[in-house]
C-alpha positions in Angstrom: -4.9 24.2 -11.8 -2.9 24.3 -15.0 -3.9 22.3 -18.1 -0.9 20.0 -17.4 -2.1 19.4 -13.8 -5.7 18.8 -15.1 -4.6 16.0 -17.5 -2.2 14.5 -15.0 -5.1 14.4 -12.5 -7.0 12.3 -15.1 -4.1 10.0 -15.4 -3.9 9.6 -11.6 -7.6 8.8 -11.4 -7.0 6.0 -13.9 -3.9 4.7 -12.1 -5.9 4.2 -8.9 -8.0 1.6 -10.7 -5.0 -0.7 -10.7 -3.9 0.0 -7.2 -3.2 -3.1 -5.2 -3.4 -5.3 -8.3 -0.2 -4.6 -10.3 2.7 -6.1 -8.1 5.5 -6.6 -8.9 4.8 -3.5 -11.1 3.5 -0.1 -9.9 0.1 1.3 -10.6 0.3 3.7 -13.6 -2.3 5.8 -15.5 -1.9 7.6 -18.8 -3.9 9.9 -21.2 -3.3 11.0 -24.7 -4.3 14.6 -25.4 -4.7 16.1 -28.8 -5.8 19.7 -29.3 -6.9 20.0 -25.7 -9.1 16.9 -25.9 -8.3 13.5 -24.2 -8.4 11.0 -27.1 -6.9 8.0 -25.3 -7.0 6.6 -21.7 -5.3 3.7 -20.1 -4.1 2.1 -16.8 -2.0 -0.9 -15.9 -4.4 -3.5 -14.7 -2.0 -6.3 -13.6 1.5 -7.7 -14.2 1.8 -9.3 -17.6 -0.8 -7.0 -19.1 0.1 -4.0 -21.3 1.3 -0.9 -19.5 -0.9 2.2 -19.2 0.7 4.0 -22.1 0.0 1.1 -24.5 -3.7 1.1 -23.6 -3.9 4.9 -24.0 -2.1 4.8 -27.4 -4.3 2.0 -28.7 -7.4 3.9 -27.8 -6.2 7.1 -29.5 -5.2 5.2 -32.7 -4.1 7.5 -35.5 -4.7 10.6 -33.3 -1.4 9.9 -31.5 0.6 11.7 -34.2 1.7 15.0 -32.8 -0.3 14.5 -29.6 0.8 14.8 -25.9 1.1 11.9 -23.6 0.5 12.3 -19.8 1.7 9.4 -17.7 2.0 9.2 -13.9 5.3 7.4 -14.0 8.3 7.7 -16.4 7.8 5.3 -19.3 9.8 2.1 -19.1 12.8 1.7 -21.4 13.7 -2.0 -20.9 12.3 -5.3 -22.0 10.3 -7.1 -19.2 7.2 -9.1 -19.4 6.1 -6.6 -22.0 8.1 -4.5 -24.4 9.6 -1.0 -23.6 6.9 1.7 -23.7 9.5 4.2 -25.0 9.6 2.3 -28.4 5.8 2.3 -28.6 5.6 6.0 -27.9 8.2 6.7 -30.6 6.3 4.7 -33.2 3.0 6.4 -32.3 4.4 9.8 -33.2 3.8 11.4 -29.8 5.2 14.9 -29.8 5.5 15.6 -26.0 5.6 13.4 -22.9 4.6 14.7 -19.5 5.6 12.4 -16.6 4.5 12.7 -13.0 7.7 11.3 -11.5 10.8 9.4 -12.5 10.8 5.6 -12.1 12.7 4.6 -8.9 13.6 1.3 -10.5 17.4 1.5 -11.2 16.7 -0.2 -14.6 14.8 2.9 -15.7 15.4 6.0 -13.4 15.7 8.6 -16.0 16.7 6.4 -18.9 13.1 6.3 -20.3 12.9 10.1 -20.5 16.4 10.3 -21.9 15.6 7.9 -24.7 12.5 9.9 -25.7 14.5 13.2 -25.7 17.2 11.6 -27.8 14.6 10.7 -30.4 13.3 14.3 -30.6 10.3 14.0 -28.2 10.0 16.8 -25.7 9.7 15.7 -22.1 8.7 17.2 -18.8 8.8 15.5 -15.4 7.3 16.5 -12.0 3.6 17.2 -12.8 1.7 16.6 -9.5 4.9 14.8 -8.4 4.0 14.5 -4.7 0.8 12.7 -5.5 2.4 10.5 -8.2 5.2 9.6 -5.8 2.6 8.7 -3.1 0.8 6.5 -5.5 3.9 4.4 -6.2 5.4 4.6 -2.7 5.0 0.8 -2.1 6.7 -0.1 -5.3 9.5 2.4 -4.6 10.0 1.0 -1.1 10.4 -2.6 -2.4 12.7 -1.8 -5.2 15.0 0.3 -3.0 15.0 -1.8 0.2 13.3 -5.2 -0.5 10.7 -4.3 2.3 7.0 -3.7 1.8 5.4 -0.3 2.4 3.5 -0.5 5.7 0.5 1.7 6.6 -0.6 1.7 10.2 -4.4 2.1 10.4 -6.3 2.7 13.6 -9.4 4.2 15.1 -9.1 6.1 18.3 -11.2 8.2 20.7 -10.6 11.9 21.4 -8.7 10.9 24.5 -6.3 8.7 22.5 -7.5 5.2 23.2 -8.2 2.4 20.7 -10.2 0.2 23.1 -11.9 0.3 26.5 -10.4 -1.1 29.7 -12.2 -4.4 28.8 -10.7 -4.5 25.3 -13.9 -3.5 23.6 -13.3 -1.6 20.4 -16.5 -2.2 18.3 -17.1 0.3 17.1 -15.1 3.4 17.8 -15.3 4.7 14.3 -18.4 5.4 12.2 -19.9 3.5 9.3 -18.3 5.8 6.7 -14.9 5.3 8.3 -15.3 1.6 8.3 -16.3 1.6 4.6 -13.2 3.7 3.9 -11.1 1.0 5.6 -12.7 -1.8 3.4 -11.9 0.3 0.3 -8.4 0.6 1.5 -8.1 -3.2 2.1 -9.3 -3.6 -1.5 -6.2 -1.7 -2.7 -3.6 -3.4 -0.4 -1.6 -6.5 -1.0 -1.8 -7.7 2.6 -3.5 -7.0 5.9 -1.4 -7.7 9.1 -2.5 -8.2 12.7 -1.0 -9.7 15.8 -2.0 -12.8 17.8 -3.7 -10.7 20.4 -6.1 -9.1 17.9 -7.1 -12.5 16.6 -7.7 -14.0 20.1 -9.7 -11.0 21.3 -11.7 -10.0 18.2 -11.6 -13.1 15.9 -11.6 -10.9 12.8 -12.1 -12.1 9.2 -9.9 -9.4 7.7 -11.8 -9.6 4.4 -13.0 -6.8 2.2 -16.7 -6.3 2.5 -18.1 -3.8 0.0 -21.6 -3.6 -1.6 -20.0 -3.1 -5.0 -17.6 -6.0 -4.6 -13.9 -5.7 -4.1 -11.1 -8.1 -3.5 -9.5 -9.6 -0.4 -5.9 -8.8 0.5 -3.6 -11.5 1.8 -4.1 -11.9 5.6 -0.9 -12.0 7.7 -1.2 -13.1 11.3 2.0 -12.5 13.4 2.1 -15.1 16.2 5.6 -15.9 17.4 4.4 -18.4 20.1 1.5 -19.8 18.1 -1.2 -18.8 20.6 -4.1 -18.2 18.1 -6.8 -20.9 18.2 -6.9 -23.2 15.2 -10.7 -22.5 14.9 -10.2 -18.8 14.4 -12.3 -17.4 11.5 -9.2 -16.2 9.7 -8.2 -19.8 9.0 -11.7 -20.9 7.7 -12.6 -18.5 5.0 -13.9 -18.8 1.4 -11.5 -16.3 0.0 -9.4 -15.9 -3.1 -6.5 -14.7 -0.9 -4.6 -17.0 1.5 -4.0 -16.5 5.2 -0.3 -16.4 6.1 0.4 -17.5 9.7 3.9 -16.3 10.7 5.4 -18.1 13.7 8.8 -18.5 15.3 11.3 -20.9 13.7 11.4 -22.5 17.2 7.8 -23.9 16.9 7.9 -27.7 16.4 6.2 -29.1 13.3 3.6 -31.1 15.3 2.1 -27.8 16.7 2.0 -26.3 13.2 0.4 -29.3 11.5 -3.2 -28.5 12.6 -3.0 -25.1 10.9 -1.9 -26.4 7.6 -5.0 -26.6 5.4 -6.1 -25.2 2.0 -6.0 -21.4 2.1 -3.6 -21.3 5.0 0.2 -21.0 4.7 2.4 -21.3 7.8 5.7 -19.3 7.6 8.4 -20.0 10.2 10.5 -16.9 10.7 13.9 -16.6 12.4 14.4 -14.3 15.4 15.6 -14.2 18.9 14.3 -15.5 22.2 11.3 -17.0 20.5 10.3 -13.7 18.9 9.9 -13.2 15.2 12.3 -10.8 13.6 9.8 -8.5 11.9 12.3 -7.1 9.4 13.1 -10.7 8.3 9.3 -11.3 8.0 8.8 -8.2 5.9 11.7 -9.1 3.7 10.2 -12.5 3.0 6.8 -10.9 2.2 8.6 -8.6 -0.2 10.0 -11.6 -2.0 6.4 -12.8 -2.5 5.6 -9.5 -4.4 3.7 -8.1 -1.4 4.4 -4.4 -1.8 1.8 -2.9 0.5 0.7 -3.9 4.0 -2.2 -2.5 6.1 -1.2 -2.9 9.7 -4.3 -3.2 11.9 -2.8 -3.9 15.3 -2.8 -4.4 18.1 -0.8 -2.1 20.3 2.0 -4.5 20.9 2.6 -5.3 17.3 2.2 -1.7 16.4 4.9 -0.8 19.0 7.3 -3.4 17.7 6.9 -2.3 14.1 7.3 1.4 15.1 10.4 0.9 17.1 12.0 -1.2 14.3 11.2 1.8 12.0 9.1 -0.5 9.7 6.0 1.8 9.5 5.8 4.2 6.6 2.5 5.9 6.9 -0.1 6.5 9.6 -3.9 6.6 9.0 -5.7 7.5 12.2 -9.5 7.9 12.4 -10.3 10.2 15.3 -13.8 9.6 16.5 -15.7 12.2 18.7 -15.9 9.8 21.6 -14.5 10.0 25.1 -13.7 7.0 27.2 -12.9 9.1 30.3 -10.2 7.0 31.9 -6.7 5.9 31.6 -7.2 2.1 31.6 -8.0 1.7 27.9 -5.6 0.6 25.2 -3.4 3.1 23.3 -2.0 2.9 19.8 1.4 1.7 21.0 2.2 -0.4 24.1 5.3 0.2 26.2 7.2 3.3 26.9 7.6 6.1 24.4 10.0 9.1 24.3 10.5 11.1 27.5 10.6 14.6 26.0 8.5 16.4 23.4 11.5 17.4 21.5 12.1 13.7 20.8 8.6 13.2 19.3 8.5 12.3 15.6 6.8 14.8 13.3 4.8 13.3 10.4 5.3 14.7 6.9 2.8 15.4 4.1 -0.1 15.5 6.6 -3.6 15.3 5.1 -7.0 15.6 6.8 -10.4 14.4 5.6 -13.9 13.8 7.2 -15.6 10.4 7.2 -19.0 10.8 8.8 -18.3 12.4 12.2 -14.7 11.2 12.2 -11.5 13.0 11.2 -8.9 11.0 9.3 -5.4 12.2 9.7 -2.8 10.7 7.3 0.9 11.4 7.4 4.2 9.9 6.1 6.8 8.7 8.6 10.2 10.3 7.7 13.4 8.5 7.2 12.3 4.9 7.5 13.2 3.7 4.0 16.0 1.5 5.1 16.9 -2.1 4.6 18.1 -3.0 8.2 
């Protein structure tokens, strides 16, 4: 690992502290380095607060003169809720700026680095770029398409099933895997499930960690309004609301029992009584929901997949065998007929969580605003 990569790694670690809390802004981390020593650190905690660069510059104080700044994302060059970071960097006397990746926001996208170079500050971009791009993928998806970034998470057996023939799925994965999922929920803007999952499992969809954490917004997709009003997801003491998405055809008298504190009912247009999922996601994007953890079930998974609305897969493979073909699979319905038509994930990563293997990969060519 080069020195530049080492310092950018420190900035990435800081950026992850703000993950899931910065919308409509992206998570960003920054460090100031002087004579091979980090003298300032910062990350963007939430919208309206100073950006990562500002916190890092403030901590470094007078040591910024002639120092290097490492930041996971190109510094902003425009006036938003806060002032442009490029001006603060100039005033601090920074000599060189290393950015992980360019800002996909058209208001910036190269302009920040160009402004710094025009003022005599040396710049370099692309340090640990793949990881920096992965960090801001939800932000990039929203600014380019208006749609949130969707991660499909599931646990499955070695024979590819997510539940038994009776629908039992508790628990396929191990305790470490389930803790990983709760830490993931803590960093997401929303968690999404279908009506079938609520009816069968009655989940809370909250974040449960020993060291705290925060709840993501819960989105229940139920075109026909089949979920019972007494489901746990509608009766939670949580700082995050539950959004119940139903078809625009549902009459108001059926909706009324669900309207209560902590619950918001969204009527979404579609066809034949079915919600148009792209319309739903676009509405969620307007609410500054940048990232969604899709937790099933198989019918909603399939609809999202075939509409090309899923960006990443996170599959926990448990060393269990159900031994039959009557269980539930990740996607319902018919798939492709020939192997040459199968989709190949990109940027595939593997990790172990207890006895389980987590396979993560990016779905190619889905960043579109259909």
